[in-house]
mmCIF file of the N, C-alpha and C atoms, coordinates in Angstrom:
data_MODEL
# 
_entry.id   MODEL 
# 
loop_
_atom_site.group_PDB 
_atom_site.id 
_atom_site.type_symbol 
_atom_site.label_atom_id 
_atom_site.label_alt_id 
_atom_site.label_comp_id 
_atom_site.label_asym_id 
_atom_site.label_entity_id 
_atom_site.label_seq_id 
_atom_site.pdbx_PDB_ins_code 
_atom_site.Cartn_x 
_atom_site.Cartn_y 
_atom_site.Cartn_z 
_atom_site.occupancy 
_atom_site.B_iso_or_equiv 
_atom_site.pdbx_formal_charge 
_atom_site.auth_seq_id 
_atom_site.auth_comp_id 
_atom_site.auth_asym_id 
_atom_site.auth_atom_id 
_atom_site.pdbx_PDB_model_num 
ATOM 1   N N  . UNK A 1 1  ? -2.670  10.110  7.735   1.00 0.00 ? 1  UNK A N  1 
ATOM 2   C CA . UNK A 1 1  ? -1.531  10.630  6.932   1.00 0.00 ? 1  UNK A CA 1 
ATOM 3   C C  . UNK A 1 1  ? -2.360  12.119  6.312   1.00 0.00 ? 1  UNK A C  1 
ATOM 4   N N  . UNK A 1 2  ? -1.359  12.702  6.136   1.00 0.00 ? 2  UNK A N  1 
ATOM 5   C CA . UNK A 1 2  ? -1.387  14.010  5.511   1.00 0.00 ? 2  UNK A CA 1 
ATOM 6   C C  . UNK A 1 2  ? -0.771  14.447  4.564   1.00 0.00 ? 2  UNK A C  1 
ATOM 7   N N  . UNK A 1 3  ? -1.203  15.342  3.723   1.00 0.00 ? 3  UNK A N  1 
ATOM 8   C CA . UNK A 1 3  ? -0.294  15.834  2.698   1.00 0.00 ? 3  UNK A CA 1 
ATOM 9   C C  . UNK A 1 3  ? -1.207  15.761  1.281   1.00 0.00 ? 3  UNK A C  1 
ATOM 10  N N  . UNK A 1 4  ? -1.285  14.476  0.331   1.00 0.00 ? 4  UNK A N  1 
ATOM 11  C CA . UNK A 1 4  ? -1.813  14.694  -0.571  1.00 0.00 ? 4  UNK A CA 1 
ATOM 12  C C  . UNK A 1 4  ? -3.480  14.636  -0.855  1.00 0.00 ? 4  UNK A C  1 
ATOM 13  N N  . UNK A 1 5  ? -3.824  14.603  0.667   1.00 0.00 ? 5  UNK A N  1 
ATOM 14  C CA . UNK A 1 5  ? -5.228  14.382  0.644   1.00 0.00 ? 5  UNK A CA 1 
ATOM 15  C C  . UNK A 1 5  ? -5.497  15.488  1.696   1.00 0.00 ? 5  UNK A C  1 
ATOM 16  N N  . UNK A 1 6  ? -6.900  16.056  1.436   1.00 0.00 ? 6  UNK A N  1 
ATOM 17  C CA . UNK A 1 6  ? -7.661  16.903  2.395   1.00 0.00 ? 6  UNK A CA 1 
ATOM 18  C C  . UNK A 1 6  ? -8.131  16.052  3.827   1.00 0.00 ? 6  UNK A C  1 
ATOM 19  N N  . UNK A 1 7  ? -7.898  16.525  4.909   1.00 0.00 ? 7  UNK A N  1 
ATOM 20  C CA . UNK A 1 7  ? -8.535  15.958  6.131   1.00 0.00 ? 7  UNK A CA 1 
ATOM 21  C C  . UNK A 1 7  ? -7.448  14.856  6.379   1.00 0.00 ? 7  UNK A C  1 
ATOM 22  N N  . UNK A 1 8  ? -7.964  14.024  7.497   1.00 0.00 ? 8  UNK A N  1 
ATOM 23  C CA . UNK A 1 8  ? -7.536  12.756  8.147   1.00 0.00 ? 8  UNK A CA 1 
ATOM 24  C C  . UNK A 1 8  ? -7.764  11.722  7.424   1.00 0.00 ? 8  UNK A C  1 
ATOM 25  N N  . UNK A 1 9  ? -6.790  10.794  6.908   1.00 0.00 ? 9  UNK A N  1 
ATOM 26  C CA . UNK A 1 9  ? -7.381  9.341   6.539   1.00 0.00 ? 9  UNK A CA 1 
ATOM 27  C C  . UNK A 1 9  ? -6.586  8.152   7.189   1.00 0.00 ? 9  UNK A C  1 
ATOM 28  N N  . UNK A 1 10 ? -6.938  7.289   7.233   1.00 0.00 ? 10 UNK A N  1 
ATOM 29  C CA . UNK A 1 10 ? -6.530  6.220   8.286   1.00 0.00 ? 10 UNK A CA 1 
ATOM 30  C C  . UNK A 1 10 ? -5.698  5.259   7.237   1.00 0.00 ? 10 UNK A C  1 
ATOM 31  N N  . UNK A 1 11 ? -4.636  4.960   7.351   1.00 0.00 ? 11 UNK A N  1 
ATOM 32  C CA . UNK A 1 11 ? -4.254  4.112   6.407   1.00 0.00 ? 11 UNK A CA 1 
ATOM 33  C C  . UNK A 1 11 ? -3.124  2.777   7.116   1.00 0.00 ? 11 UNK A C  1 
ATOM 34  N N  . UNK A 1 12 ? -2.857  1.633   6.457   1.00 0.00 ? 12 UNK A N  1 
ATOM 35  C CA . UNK A 1 12 ? -1.984  1.123   7.032   1.00 0.00 ? 12 UNK A CA 1 
ATOM 36  C C  . UNK A 1 12 ? -0.871  0.834   6.034   1.00 0.00 ? 12 UNK A C  1 
ATOM 37  N N  . UNK A 1 13 ? 0.401   0.767   6.234   1.00 0.00 ? 13 UNK A N  1 
ATOM 38  C CA . UNK A 1 13 ? 1.511   0.700   5.528   1.00 0.00 ? 13 UNK A CA 1 
ATOM 39  C C  . UNK A 1 13 ? 2.202   -0.675  5.325   1.00 0.00 ? 13 UNK A C  1 
ATOM 40  N N  . UNK A 1 14 ? 2.833   -0.925  4.278   1.00 0.00 ? 14 UNK A N  1 
ATOM 41  C CA . UNK A 1 14 ? 3.470   -2.211  4.013   1.00 0.00 ? 14 UNK A CA 1 
ATOM 42  C C  . UNK A 1 14 ? 5.098   -1.502  3.825   1.00 0.00 ? 14 UNK A C  1 
ATOM 43  N N  . UNK A 1 15 ? 6.073   -1.514  4.354   1.00 0.00 ? 15 UNK A N  1 
ATOM 44  C CA . UNK A 1 15 ? 7.097   -0.999  4.208   1.00 0.00 ? 15 UNK A CA 1 
ATOM 45  C C  . UNK A 1 15 ? 8.206   -2.043  3.793   1.00 0.00 ? 15 UNK A C  1 
ATOM 46  N N  . UNK A 1 16 ? 9.360   -1.710  2.841   1.00 0.00 ? 16 UNK A N  1 
ATOM 47  C CA . UNK A 1 16 ? 10.285  -2.924  2.426   1.00 0.00 ? 16 UNK A CA 1 
ATOM 48  C C  . UNK A 1 16 ? 11.716  -1.632  2.555   1.00 0.00 ? 16 UNK A C  1 
ATOM 49  N N  . UNK A 1 17 ? 12.497  -1.906  3.604   1.00 0.00 ? 17 UNK A N  1 
ATOM 50  C CA . UNK A 1 17 ? 13.944  -1.448  3.543   1.00 0.00 ? 17 UNK A CA 1 
ATOM 51  C C  . UNK A 1 17 ? 14.605  -2.046  2.724   1.00 0.00 ? 17 UNK A C  1 
ATOM 52  N N  . UNK A 1 18 ? 15.044  -1.267  1.665   1.00 0.00 ? 18 UNK A N  1 
ATOM 53  C CA . UNK A 1 18 ? 15.912  -1.992  0.576   1.00 0.00 ? 18 UNK A CA 1 
ATOM 54  C C  . UNK A 1 18 ? 17.338  -2.350  0.828   1.00 0.00 ? 18 UNK A C  1 
ATOM 55  N N  . UNK A 1 19 ? 18.170  -1.910  2.176   1.00 0.00 ? 19 UNK A N  1 
ATOM 56  C CA . UNK A 1 19 ? 19.138  -2.248  2.543   1.00 0.00 ? 19 UNK A CA 1 
ATOM 57  C C  . UNK A 1 19 ? 19.301  -3.591  3.192   1.00 0.00 ? 19 UNK A C  1 
ATOM 58  N N  . UNK A 1 20 ? 18.152  -3.795  4.133   1.00 0.00 ? 20 UNK A N  1 
ATOM 59  C CA . UNK A 1 20 ? 17.909  -5.173  4.592   1.00 0.00 ? 20 UNK A CA 1 
ATOM 60  C C  . UNK A 1 20 ? 17.161  -6.284  4.006   1.00 0.00 ? 20 UNK A C  1 
ATOM 61  N N  . UNK A 1 21 ? 16.226  -5.720  3.450   1.00 0.00 ? 21 UNK A N  1 
ATOM 62  C CA . UNK A 1 21 ? 14.895  -6.769  2.772   1.00 0.00 ? 21 UNK A CA 1 
ATOM 63  C C  . UNK A 1 21 ? 14.865  -6.451  1.453   1.00 0.00 ? 21 UNK A C  1 
ATOM 64  N N  . UNK A 1 22 ? 15.682  -6.141  0.601   1.00 0.00 ? 22 UNK A N  1 
ATOM 65  C CA . UNK A 1 22 ? 15.781  -5.902  -0.815  1.00 0.00 ? 22 UNK A CA 1 
ATOM 66  C C  . UNK A 1 22 ? 14.925  -7.049  -1.588  1.00 0.00 ? 22 UNK A C  1 
ATOM 67  N N  . UNK A 1 23 ? 15.330  -8.063  -1.295  1.00 0.00 ? 23 UNK A N  1 
ATOM 68  C CA . UNK A 1 23 ? 14.536  -9.190  -2.020  1.00 0.00 ? 23 UNK A CA 1 
ATOM 69  C C  . UNK A 1 23 ? 12.905  -9.085  -2.002  1.00 0.00 ? 23 UNK A C  1 
ATOM 70  N N  . UNK A 1 24 ? 12.572  -8.731  -0.788  1.00 0.00 ? 24 UNK A N  1 
ATOM 71  C CA . UNK A 1 24 ? 10.996  -8.492  -0.376  1.00 0.00 ? 24 UNK A CA 1 
ATOM 72  C C  . UNK A 1 24 ? 10.462  -7.563  -1.600  1.00 0.00 ? 24 UNK A C  1 
ATOM 73  N N  . UNK A 1 25 ? 11.116  -6.426  -2.245  1.00 0.00 ? 25 UNK A N  1 
ATOM 74  C CA . UNK A 1 25 ? 10.795  -5.679  -3.015  1.00 0.00 ? 25 UNK A CA 1 
ATOM 75  C C  . UNK A 1 25 ? 9.990   -6.373  -4.218  1.00 0.00 ? 25 UNK A C  1 
ATOM 76  N N  . UNK A 1 26 ? 10.522  -7.731  -4.686  1.00 0.00 ? 26 UNK A N  1 
ATOM 77  C CA . UNK A 1 26 ? 9.522   -8.430  -5.546  1.00 0.00 ? 26 UNK A CA 1 
ATOM 78  C C  . UNK A 1 26 ? 8.540   -8.502  -5.299  1.00 0.00 ? 26 UNK A C  1 
ATOM 79  N N  . UNK A 1 27 ? 8.181   -9.209  -4.001  1.00 0.00 ? 27 UNK A N  1 
ATOM 80  C CA . UNK A 1 27 ? 6.778   -9.433  -3.381  1.00 0.00 ? 27 UNK A CA 1 
ATOM 81  C C  . UNK A 1 27 ? 6.014   -8.265  -3.390  1.00 0.00 ? 27 UNK A C  1 
ATOM 82  N N  . UNK A 1 28 ? 6.593   -7.325  -2.863  1.00 0.00 ? 28 UNK A N  1 
ATOM 83  C CA . UNK A 1 28 ? 5.315   -5.836  -2.671  1.00 0.00 ? 28 UNK A CA 1 
ATOM 84  C C  . UNK A 1 28 ? 5.248   -5.629  -4.315  1.00 0.00 ? 28 UNK A C  1 
ATOM 85  N N  . UNK A 1 29 ? 6.210   -5.563  -5.325  1.00 0.00 ? 29 UNK A N  1 
ATOM 86  C CA . UNK A 1 29 ? 5.886   -5.065  -6.543  1.00 0.00 ? 29 UNK A CA 1 
ATOM 87  C C  . UNK A 1 29 ? 4.779   -5.908  -6.926  1.00 0.00 ? 29 UNK A C  1 
ATOM 88  N N  . UNK A 1 30 ? 4.892   -7.238  -7.029  1.00 0.00 ? 30 UNK A N  1 
ATOM 89  C CA . UNK A 1 30 ? 3.837   -8.023  -7.346  1.00 0.00 ? 30 UNK A CA 1 
ATOM 90  C C  . UNK A 1 30 ? 2.688   -7.653  -6.725  1.00 0.00 ? 30 UNK A C  1 
ATOM 91  N N  . UNK A 1 31 ? 2.429   -7.357  -5.516  1.00 0.00 ? 31 UNK A N  1 
ATOM 92  C CA . UNK A 1 31 ? 1.341   -7.013  -4.695  1.00 0.00 ? 31 UNK A CA 1 
ATOM 93  C C  . UNK A 1 31 ? 0.533   -5.865  -5.123  1.00 0.00 ? 31 UNK A C  1 
ATOM 94  N N  . UNK A 1 32 ? 1.445   -4.665  -5.425  1.00 0.00 ? 32 UNK A N  1 
ATOM 95  C CA . UNK A 1 32 ? 1.116   -3.615  -6.052  1.00 0.00 ? 32 UNK A CA 1 
ATOM 96  C C  . UNK A 1 32 ? 0.257   -4.269  -7.679  1.00 0.00 ? 32 UNK A C  1 
ATOM 97  N N  . UNK A 1 33 ? 0.961   -4.635  -8.226  1.00 0.00 ? 33 UNK A N  1 
ATOM 98  C CA . UNK A 1 33 ? 0.175   -5.140  -9.685  1.00 0.00 ? 33 UNK A CA 1 
ATOM 99  C C  . UNK A 1 33 ? -1.166  -5.857  -9.317  1.00 0.00 ? 33 UNK A C  1 
ATOM 100 N N  . UNK A 1 34 ? -1.121  -6.863  -8.432  1.00 0.00 ? 34 UNK A N  1 
ATOM 101 C CA . UNK A 1 34 ? -2.123  -7.392  -8.217  1.00 0.00 ? 34 UNK A CA 1 
ATOM 102 C C  . UNK A 1 34 ? -3.231  -6.697  -7.677  1.00 0.00 ? 34 UNK A C  1 
ATOM 103 N N  . UNK A 1 35 ? -3.176  -5.373  -6.952  1.00 0.00 ? 35 UNK A N  1 
ATOM 104 C CA . UNK A 1 35 ? -4.097  -4.165  -6.520  1.00 0.00 ? 35 UNK A CA 1 
ATOM 105 C C  . UNK A 1 35 ? -4.640  -3.485  -7.548  1.00 0.00 ? 35 UNK A C  1 
ATOM 106 N N  . UNK A 1 36 ? -3.643  -3.487  -8.728  1.00 0.00 ? 36 UNK A N  1 
ATOM 107 C CA . UNK A 1 36 ? -4.170  -2.649  -10.097 1.00 0.00 ? 36 UNK A CA 1 
ATOM 108 C C  . UNK A 1 36 ? -4.913  -3.434  -10.633 1.00 0.00 ? 36 UNK A C  1 
ATOM 109 N N  . UNK A 1 37 ? -4.590  -5.163  -10.871 1.00 0.00 ? 37 UNK A N  1 
ATOM 110 C CA . UNK A 1 37 ? -5.524  -5.580  -11.724 1.00 0.00 ? 37 UNK A CA 1 
ATOM 111 C C  . UNK A 1 37 ? -6.859  -5.901  -11.055 1.00 0.00 ? 37 UNK A C  1 
ATOM 112 N N  . UNK A 1 38 ? -6.982  -5.587  -9.618  1.00 0.00 ? 38 UNK A N  1 
ATOM 113 C CA . UNK A 1 38 ? -8.509  -5.648  -8.991  1.00 0.00 ? 38 UNK A CA 1 
ATOM 114 C C  . UNK A 1 38 ? -8.920  -4.350  -8.563  1.00 0.00 ? 38 UNK A C  1 
ATOM 115 N N  . UNK A 1 39 ? -8.401  -3.402  -9.444  1.00 0.00 ? 39 UNK A N  1 
ATOM 116 C CA . UNK A 1 39 ? -8.911  -2.014  -9.257  1.00 0.00 ? 39 UNK A CA 1 
ATOM 117 C C  . UNK A 1 39 ? -10.468 -1.824  -8.697  1.00 0.00 ? 39 UNK A C  1 
ATOM 118 N N  . UNK A 1 40 ? -11.055 -2.594  -9.476  1.00 0.00 ? 40 UNK A N  1 
ATOM 119 C CA . UNK A 1 40 ? -12.562 -2.367  -9.394  1.00 0.00 ? 40 UNK A CA 1 
ATOM 120 C C  . UNK A 1 40 ? -13.176 -2.795  -8.174  1.00 0.00 ? 40 UNK A C  1 
ATOM 121 N N  . UNK A 1 41 ? -12.483 -3.631  -7.376  1.00 0.00 ? 41 UNK A N  1 
ATOM 122 C CA . UNK A 1 41 ? -12.805 -4.130  -6.122  1.00 0.00 ? 41 UNK A CA 1 
ATOM 123 C C  . UNK A 1 41 ? -12.038 -3.489  -4.798  1.00 0.00 ? 41 UNK A C  1 
ATOM 124 N N  . UNK A 1 42 ? -11.133 -2.473  -5.158  1.00 0.00 ? 42 UNK A N  1 
ATOM 125 C CA . UNK A 1 42 ? -10.657 -1.665  -4.217  1.00 0.00 ? 42 UNK A CA 1 
ATOM 126 C C  . UNK A 1 42 ? -11.884 -0.774  -3.330  1.00 0.00 ? 42 UNK A C  1 
ATOM 127 N N  . UNK A 1 43 ? -12.004 -0.744  -2.098  1.00 0.00 ? 43 UNK A N  1 
ATOM 128 C CA . UNK A 1 43 ? -12.502 0.007   -1.314  1.00 0.00 ? 43 UNK A CA 1 
ATOM 129 C C  . UNK A 1 43 ? -14.109 -0.513  -0.762  1.00 0.00 ? 43 UNK A C  1 
ATOM 130 N N  . UNK A 1 44 ? -14.374 -1.890  -1.764  1.00 0.00 ? 44 UNK A N  1 
ATOM 131 C CA . UNK A 1 44 ? -15.384 -2.584  -1.343  1.00 0.00 ? 44 UNK A CA 1 
ATOM 132 C C  . UNK A 1 44 ? -15.184 -3.843  -0.939  1.00 0.00 ? 44 UNK A C  1 
ATOM 133 N N  . UNK A 1 45 ? -14.028 -4.626  -1.412  1.00 0.00 ? 45 UNK A N  1 
ATOM 134 C CA . UNK A 1 45 ? -13.716 -6.053  -1.052  1.00 0.00 ? 45 UNK A CA 1 
ATOM 135 C C  . UNK A 1 45 ? -12.540 -6.057  -0.515  1.00 0.00 ? 45 UNK A C  1 
ATOM 136 N N  . UNK A 1 46 ? -11.293 -5.512  -1.064  1.00 0.00 ? 46 UNK A N  1 
ATOM 137 C CA . UNK A 1 46 ? -10.095 -5.038  -0.414  1.00 0.00 ? 46 UNK A CA 1 
ATOM 138 C C  . UNK A 1 46 ? -9.915  -3.912  -0.474  1.00 0.00 ? 46 UNK A C  1 
ATOM 139 N N  . UNK A 1 47 ? -8.571  -3.544  0.155   1.00 0.00 ? 47 UNK A N  1 
ATOM 140 C CA . UNK A 1 47 ? -8.130  -2.463  0.806   1.00 0.00 ? 47 UNK A CA 1 
ATOM 141 C C  . UNK A 1 47 ? -8.186  -1.454  -0.600  1.00 0.00 ? 47 UNK A C  1 
ATOM 142 N N  . UNK A 1 48 ? -8.199  -0.077  -0.288  1.00 0.00 ? 48 UNK A N  1 
ATOM 143 C CA . UNK A 1 48 ? -7.859  0.867   -1.439  1.00 0.00 ? 48 UNK A CA 1 
ATOM 144 C C  . UNK A 1 48 ? -6.483  1.260   -1.559  1.00 0.00 ? 48 UNK A C  1 
ATOM 145 N N  . UNK A 1 49 ? -5.964  1.324   -2.742  1.00 0.00 ? 49 UNK A N  1 
ATOM 146 C CA . UNK A 1 49 ? -4.512  1.836   -2.885  1.00 0.00 ? 49 UNK A CA 1 
ATOM 147 C C  . UNK A 1 49 ? -4.540  2.998   -2.478  1.00 0.00 ? 49 UNK A C  1 
ATOM 148 N N  . UNK A 1 50 ? -3.677  3.816   -1.681  1.00 0.00 ? 50 UNK A N  1 
ATOM 149 C CA . UNK A 1 50 ? -3.390  5.322   -1.562  1.00 0.00 ? 50 UNK A CA 1 
ATOM 150 C C  . UNK A 1 50 ? -2.160  5.770   -1.988  1.00 0.00 ? 50 UNK A C  1 
ATOM 151 N N  . UNK A 1 51 ? -1.230  4.988   -2.259  1.00 0.00 ? 51 UNK A N  1 
ATOM 152 C CA . UNK A 1 51 ? -0.205  5.431   -2.639  1.00 0.00 ? 51 UNK A CA 1 
ATOM 153 C C  . UNK A 1 51 ? 1.305   4.234   -2.602  1.00 0.00 ? 51 UNK A C  1 
ATOM 154 N N  . UNK A 1 52 ? 1.829   4.465   -3.626  1.00 0.00 ? 52 UNK A N  1 
ATOM 155 C CA . UNK A 1 52 ? 3.206   3.244   -3.562  1.00 0.00 ? 52 UNK A CA 1 
ATOM 156 C C  . UNK A 1 52 ? 4.387   4.620   -3.673  1.00 0.00 ? 52 UNK A C  1 
ATOM 157 N N  . UNK A 1 53 ? 5.079   4.587   -2.778  1.00 0.00 ? 53 UNK A N  1 
ATOM 158 C CA . UNK A 1 53 ? 6.141   5.813   -2.480  1.00 0.00 ? 53 UNK A CA 1 
ATOM 159 C C  . UNK A 1 53 ? 7.461   5.012   -2.534  1.00 0.00 ? 53 UNK A C  1 
ATOM 160 N N  . UNK A 1 54 ? 8.306   5.639   -3.185  1.00 0.00 ? 54 UNK A N  1 
ATOM 161 C CA . UNK A 1 54 ? 9.928   5.653   -3.142  1.00 0.00 ? 54 UNK A CA 1 
ATOM 162 C C  . UNK A 1 54 ? 10.498  6.502   -2.174  1.00 0.00 ? 54 UNK A C  1 
ATOM 163 N N  . UNK A 1 55 ? 10.990  6.221   -0.926  1.00 0.00 ? 55 UNK A N  1 
ATOM 164 C CA . UNK A 1 55 ? 11.255  7.227   0.161   1.00 0.00 ? 55 UNK A CA 1 
ATOM 165 C C  . UNK A 1 55 ? 13.146  7.092   -0.171  1.00 0.00 ? 55 UNK A C  1 
ATOM 166 N N  . UNK A 1 56 ? 13.579  8.138   -0.575  1.00 0.00 ? 56 UNK A N  1 
ATOM 167 C CA . UNK A 1 56 ? 14.974  8.683   -0.713  1.00 0.00 ? 56 UNK A CA 1 
ATOM 168 C C  . UNK A 1 56 ? 15.705  7.216   -1.246  1.00 0.00 ? 56 UNK A C  1 
ATOM 169 N N  . UNK A 1 57 ? 15.133  6.199   -2.020  1.00 0.00 ? 57 UNK A N  1 
ATOM 170 C CA . UNK A 1 57 ? 15.885  5.420   -2.519  1.00 0.00 ? 57 UNK A CA 1 
ATOM 171 C C  . UNK A 1 57 ? 16.598  4.420   -1.305  1.00 0.00 ? 57 UNK A C  1 
ATOM 172 N N  . UNK A 1 58 ? 15.936  4.320   -0.507  1.00 0.00 ? 58 UNK A N  1 
ATOM 173 C CA . UNK A 1 58 ? 15.852  3.392   0.728   1.00 0.00 ? 58 UNK A CA 1 
ATOM 174 C C  . UNK A 1 58 ? 14.993  2.538   1.154   1.00 0.00 ? 58 UNK A C  1 
ATOM 175 N N  . UNK A 1 59 ? 13.780  3.205   1.070   1.00 0.00 ? 59 UNK A N  1 
ATOM 176 C CA . UNK A 1 59 ? 12.128  2.434   1.203   1.00 0.00 ? 59 UNK A CA 1 
ATOM 177 C C  . UNK A 1 59 ? 11.280  2.493   0.195   1.00 0.00 ? 59 UNK A C  1 
ATOM 178 N N  . UNK A 1 60 ? 10.582  1.398   0.212   1.00 0.00 ? 60 UNK A N  1 
ATOM 179 C CA . UNK A 1 60 ? 9.270   1.097   -0.811  1.00 0.00 ? 60 UNK A CA 1 
ATOM 180 C C  . UNK A 1 60 ? 8.436   1.409   0.217   1.00 0.00 ? 60 UNK A C  1 
ATOM 181 N N  . UNK A 1 61 ? 7.120   2.258   0.134   1.00 0.00 ? 61 UNK A N  1 
ATOM 182 C CA . UNK A 1 61 ? 6.167   1.935   1.187   1.00 0.00 ? 61 UNK A CA 1 
ATOM 183 C C  . UNK A 1 61 ? 4.978   2.066   0.113   1.00 0.00 ? 61 UNK A C  1 
ATOM 184 N N  . UNK A 1 62 ? 3.734   1.289   0.669   1.00 0.00 ? 62 UNK A N  1 
ATOM 185 C CA . UNK A 1 62 ? 2.895   0.879   0.007   1.00 0.00 ? 62 UNK A CA 1 
ATOM 186 C C  . UNK A 1 62 ? 1.404   1.228   1.166   1.00 0.00 ? 62 UNK A C  1 
ATOM 187 N N  . UNK A 1 63 ? 0.775   2.453   0.785   1.00 0.00 ? 63 UNK A N  1 
ATOM 188 C CA . UNK A 1 63 ? 0.161   2.785   1.849   1.00 0.00 ? 63 UNK A CA 1 
ATOM 189 C C  . UNK A 1 63 ? -1.580  2.230   1.242   1.00 0.00 ? 63 UNK A C  1 
ATOM 190 N N  . UNK A 1 64 ? -2.152  1.908   2.093   1.00 0.00 ? 64 UNK A N  1 
ATOM 191 C CA . UNK A 1 64 ? -3.572  1.129   1.725   1.00 0.00 ? 64 UNK A CA 1 
ATOM 192 C C  . UNK A 1 64 ? -4.633  1.673   3.038   1.00 0.00 ? 64 UNK A C  1 
ATOM 193 N N  . UNK A 1 65 ? -5.856  2.029   2.499   1.00 0.00 ? 65 UNK A N  1 
ATOM 194 C CA . UNK A 1 65 ? -6.842  2.203   3.272   1.00 0.00 ? 65 UNK A CA 1 
ATOM 195 C C  . UNK A 1 65 ? -7.439  1.308   3.854   1.00 0.00 ? 65 UNK A C  1 
ATOM 196 N N  . UNK A 1 66 ? -7.754  1.396   4.940   1.00 0.00 ? 66 UNK A N  1 
ATOM 197 C CA . UNK A 1 66 ? -8.632  0.086   5.784   1.00 0.00 ? 66 UNK A CA 1 
ATOM 198 C C  . UNK A 1 66 ? -9.955  0.212   5.363   1.00 0.00 ? 66 UNK A C  1 
ATOM 199 N N  . UNK A 1 67 ? -10.401 -0.983  5.002   1.00 0.00 ? 67 UNK A N  1 
ATOM 200 C CA . UNK A 1 67 ? -12.064 -1.048  4.595   1.00 0.00 ? 67 UNK A CA 1 
ATOM 201 C C  . UNK A 1 67 ? -12.541 -1.699  5.528   1.00 0.00 ? 67 UNK A C  1 
ATOM 202 N N  . UNK A 1 68 ? -12.353 -1.921  6.836   1.00 0.00 ? 68 UNK A N  1 
ATOM 203 C CA . UNK A 1 68 ? -13.375 -2.320  7.999   1.00 0.00 ? 68 UNK A CA 1 
ATOM 204 C C  . UNK A 1 68 ? -12.887 -3.723  8.476   1.00 0.00 ? 68 UNK A C  1 
ATOM 205 N N  . UNK A 1 69 ? -13.728 -4.480  8.857   1.00 0.00 ? 69 UNK A N  1 
ATOM 206 C CA . UNK A 1 69 ? -13.289 -5.936  9.648   1.00 0.00 ? 69 UNK A CA 1 
ATOM 207 C C  . UNK A 1 69 ? -13.062 -6.963  8.557   1.00 0.00 ? 69 UNK A C  1 
ATOM 208 N N  . UNK A 1 70 ? -12.316 -7.769  8.868   1.00 0.00 ? 70 UNK A N  1 
ATOM 209 C CA . UNK A 1 70 ? -12.031 -8.900  8.274   1.00 0.00 ? 70 UNK A CA 1 
ATOM 210 C C  . UNK A 1 70 ? -12.972 -9.718  8.055   1.00 0.00 ? 70 UNK A C  1 
ATOM 211 N N  . UNK A 1 71 ? -13.211 -10.510 6.860   1.00 0.00 ? 71 UNK A N  1 
ATOM 212 C CA . UNK A 1 71 ? -14.291 -11.769 6.490   1.00 0.00 ? 71 UNK A CA 1 
ATOM 213 C C  . UNK A 1 71 ? -13.810 -12.884 7.371   1.00 0.00 ? 71 UNK A C  1 
ATOM 214 N N  . UNK A 1 72 ? -14.693 -13.431 7.825   1.00 0.00 ? 72 UNK A N  1 
ATOM 215 C CA . UNK A 1 72 ? -14.719 -14.806 8.476   1.00 0.00 ? 72 UNK A CA 1 
ATOM 216 C C  . UNK A 1 72 ? -15.096 -15.949 7.562   1.00 0.00 ? 72 UNK A C  1 
# 
């Protein structure tokens, strides 16, 4: 991902197409709220939020930085 940050940044994204899956927007908004509540754990235990974007009023995109391997 380029633009808002200097250099390269590896992220994964969750995208909701409002025309197709508008009902999923509530779940994505709740996830964004949960990340905000757990902000002190971001980048250590849970992914760090890099942005939540409204794209042309058609999509919502949550960009998260990968924090490494999964816990088993």
